[in-house]
C-alpha positions in Angstrom: 31.8 -17.8 44.7 31.8 -15.4 42.4 32.4 -16.9 38.8 32.9 -13.0 37.2 30.4 -13.9 34.4 28.5 -10.5 34.9 28.9 -8.5 32.0 30.1 -11.3 29.3 28.5 -12.6 26.1 28.1 -16.0 25.8 26.6 -18.6 22.9 25.5 -21.8 23.6 24.5 -24.4 21.2 22.0 -27.2 21.7 20.3 -25.0 24.2 16.7 -26.1 24.1 16.5 -29.0 26.9 19.3 -31.3 28.8 22.8 -29.8 29.7 22.5 -26.8 26.8 19.5 -25.8 28.6 21.2 -26.2 32.4 24.3 -24.1 30.7 22.2 -21.2 29.9 20.4 -21.0 32.8 23.5 -20.9 35.3 25.2 -18.6 32.8 22.1 -16.3 33.0 21.9 -16.7 36.4 25.8 -15.5 36.8 24.8 -11.9 35.3 26.1 -13.2 31.6 23.8 -12.5 28.3 23.5 -15.6 26.6 22.6 -16.3 22.6 21.2 -19.5 23.1 21.0 -21.5 19.6 18.5 -24.8 18.9 16.6 -26.2 16.1 13.7 -25.8 18.3 12.5 -23.4 20.8 10.9 -24.9 23.8 8.7 -23.7 26.2 11.5 -23.9 28.9 14.0 -22.2 26.8 11.0 -19.2 26.2 10.3 -19.0 29.8 14.3 -18.5 30.8 14.1 -15.5 27.8 11.5 -13.6 29.6 13.4 -13.6 33.0 17.0 -13.0 31.7 19.1 -11.6 28.8 18.6 -14.7 26.7 18.0 -14.5 23.1 17.1 -17.6 21.7 17.8 -18.4 18.2 16.3 -21.4 16.1 19.1 -22.5 13.9 20.2 -25.6 12.2 23.5 -26.3 13.7 24.0 -29.3 11.1 24.2 -27.1 8.0 27.2 -25.2 6.8 25.9 -21.7 7.6 24.3 -22.8 10.8 26.9 -22.1 13.1 27.8 -18.5 11.7 24.5 -17.4 11.6 24.4 -18.1 15.7 27.7 -16.5 16.2 26.5 -13.2 14.2 23.5 -12.8 15.8 25.6 -12.9 19.5 27.4 -10.1 17.9 24.3 -7.9 16.8 22.3 -8.5 19.3 25.2 -8.0 22.5 28.0 -6.1 20.9 30.9 -8.8 21.3 31.5 -13.0 22.2 33.4 -13.8 25.6 32.4 -17.6 25.7 31.2 -20.3 23.6 30.1 -23.5 24.7 29.9 -26.2 21.5 27.1 -28.6 23.1 25.0 -29.6 20.5 25.2 -33.5 19.6 23.3 -36.5 19.4 23.5 -40.6 19.0 21.7 -43.0 17.5 22.5 -46.5 19.3 23.5 -48.6 16.2 22.0 -52.2 17.2 23.0 -54.0 13.9 26.7 -53.5 14.3 29.4 -51.5 12.4 28.7 -53.2 8.7 24.7 -51.5 8.6 25.7 -47.9 9.3 25.6 -46.2 6.3 27.7 -43.1 4.8 24.8 -40.9 5.5 24.8 -42.5 9.3 28.3 -41.4 9.7 28.0 -37.9 7.9 25.0 -37.3 9.9 26.5 -38.6 13.4 29.7 -36.2 12.1 28.0 -33.4 11.3 25.6 -33.1 14.9 28.8 -34.0 16.9 31.9 -32.7 15.5 31.5 -30.5 12.5 28.9 -28.5 14.2 31.7 -27.5 16.7 34.2 -26.8 14.2 32.2 -24.4 12.3 30.9 -22.3 15.3 34.5 -22.6 16.7 35.5 -20.8 13.4 33.0 -18.1 13.2 33.7 -17.0 17.0 37.2 -17.3 17.2 37.5 -13.6 15.3 35.6 -12.0 17.7 36.9 -14.0 20.6 40.3 -12.4 19.8 39.1 -8.7 19.4 37.9 -9.0 22.5 41.2 -9.7 23.6 40.4 -13.4 25.1 37.6 -15.9 25.6 36.8 -19.5 26.5 35.6 -22.2 24.2 34.2 -25.4 26.2 32.8 -28.2 24.2 30.8 -31.3 25.7 32.8 -34.4 24.2 31.8 -37.8 26.3 33.7 -40.7 27.8 33.2 -42.7 24.4 36.1 -40.3 23.0 38.5 -42.4 24.6 36.1 -45.3 26.1 34.6 -46.7 22.4 31.5 -48.8 22.5 30.7 -50.3 19.0 26.7 -49.5 20.2 27.9 -46.1 19.2 30.9 -46.5 17.1 30.4 -43.6 15.0 29.5 -40.9 18.0 32.4 -42.8 19.4 34.6 -41.7 16.7 32.8 -38.4 16.6 33.4 -37.0 20.2 37.3 -38.5 19.8 37.6 -36.2 16.9 36.0 -33.7 18.7 38.9 -33.7 21.7 41.5 -33.7 19.3 39.9 -30.6 17.7 39.6 -29.0 21.0 43.3 -29.7 22.0 44.7 -28.4 18.9 42.9 -25.4 19.2 44.3 -24.6 22.9 47.5 -24.8 21.5 46.9 -22.6 18.5 45.2 -19.8 20.1 46.3 -19.9 23.9 49.3 -17.3 23.2 46.1 -15.2 22.3 44.5 -15.4 25.3 41.9 -18.1 24.5 41.4 -21.1 26.4 39.7 -24.3 24.9 38.8 -27.4 27.4 36.4 -30.2 27.0 34.1 -31.6 29.2 33.5 -35.6 29.0 29.9 -37.0 30.7 29.2 -40.6 31.4 25.4 -41.3 30.9 23.2 -38.1 31.8 19.9 -37.9 33.0 18.6 -36.5 29.7 16.6 -37.5 26.7 19.8 -39.2 24.9 19.6 -41.7 27.3 16.2 -41.4 28.8 13.6 -40.0 26.4 11.7 -41.4 23.8 13.7 -43.2 21.2 16.6 -42.7 23.7 19.9 -45.2 24.3 18.0 -47.1 27.0 14.5 -47.7 25.1 16.5 -48.6 21.8 18.7 -51.0 23.7 15.8 -52.8 25.4 13.6 -53.2 22.4 16.4 -54.7 20.7 16.7 -57.1 23.3 13.1 -57.5 24.6 14.2 -56.0 27.7 13.1 -53.2 29.9 14.0 -49.5 29.1 14.4 -48.8 32.8 16.5 -51.7 33.3 19.0 -51.2 30.8 18.8 -47.3 32.6 19.6 -49.1 35.9 21.9 -51.1 34.5 24.3 -48.5 32.8 23.9 -46.2 36.2 25.1 -49.4 38.2 28.7 -49.4 36.1 29.6 -45.9 38.0 30.7 -46.6 41.4 28.0 -43.5 42.1 25.3 -45.8 41.2 23.4 -43.0 39.0 23.5 -40.9 36.1 25.3 -37.4 36.2 22.4 -34.5 36.3 22.5 -31.8 33.7 23.2 -29.4 36.3 26.0 -31.3 37.3 27.4 -31.0 33.9 26.7 -27.6 33.5 27.9 -26.5 36.4 31.4 -27.9 35.6 31.2 -26.3 32.1 30.4 -22.6 33.4 33.6 -22.8 35.7 35.6 -23.6 33.0 34.1 -21.2 30.7 34.9 -18.1 33.8 37.9 -16.6 34.6 37.9 -18.8 38.2 39.5 -21.7 35.5 42.1 -19.0 34.4 45.0 -21.0 33.5 43.3 -24.1 32.7 43.3 -25.0 29.3 43.6 -27.7 26.5 42.2 -30.1 29.4 39.3 -32.9 29.3 37.5 -32.7 32.8 35.6 -36.3 33.1 32.2 -36.3 34.9 31.1 -39.9 35.0 30.3 -41.2 38.5 33.6 -43.2 38.5 32.6 -45.2 35.3 36.2 -44.8 33.9 38.2 -46.4 36.3 41.8 -46.3 34.6 44.6 -43.6 35.9 
């Protein structure tokens, strides 16, 4: 299927690994020019930039001006903007409960999981409008509507992101801007499986084994496994393309059947 992305310009945040790297790779393979923003530029991202029109930008998206710098870099490099993928995000398991979470903890979580998307969208929208239309796809989470005390601040931030995205879709839909979210369950990335990821943190606190924690989490879904970064990326890129031309204001769950409500 031709997604019609040849010649399009995209910005992807949190692009150095995991879902963001998979999104950047897929967009580039589909013919888009991609500006990939990340705090740290990995070897994988550098290799991708050597093969495709991918411009890697080292940027701290938790700062007030980092998102605008990233968007302006895209416009300066490729002359405009058609697609924004708000993917940057992170979580820190709150093993000691709500009362242990400080204001600084809350602000860190809100900055990286919510305000980074707000600021990047605000910087990108004038350029999308100038193009006569465009798309914004944000990586939310099943925790947006499946709150978990272990990640209470992350859940709240992703809930805010979903609400924000719905509002944007209503305001800018008449101007040809489509805004959607994708809500993964557990994904096989460092957030869950890496050093100090959720599995390791829970195992350390409970005296268990990180592999057993991960297997237990995977078993909660009917497929019995984690979603892969590429599976999430394929969904995001489809929504970013014209093939989903009348889809806006929607959230798409990809969780292996974890959420079983209608």
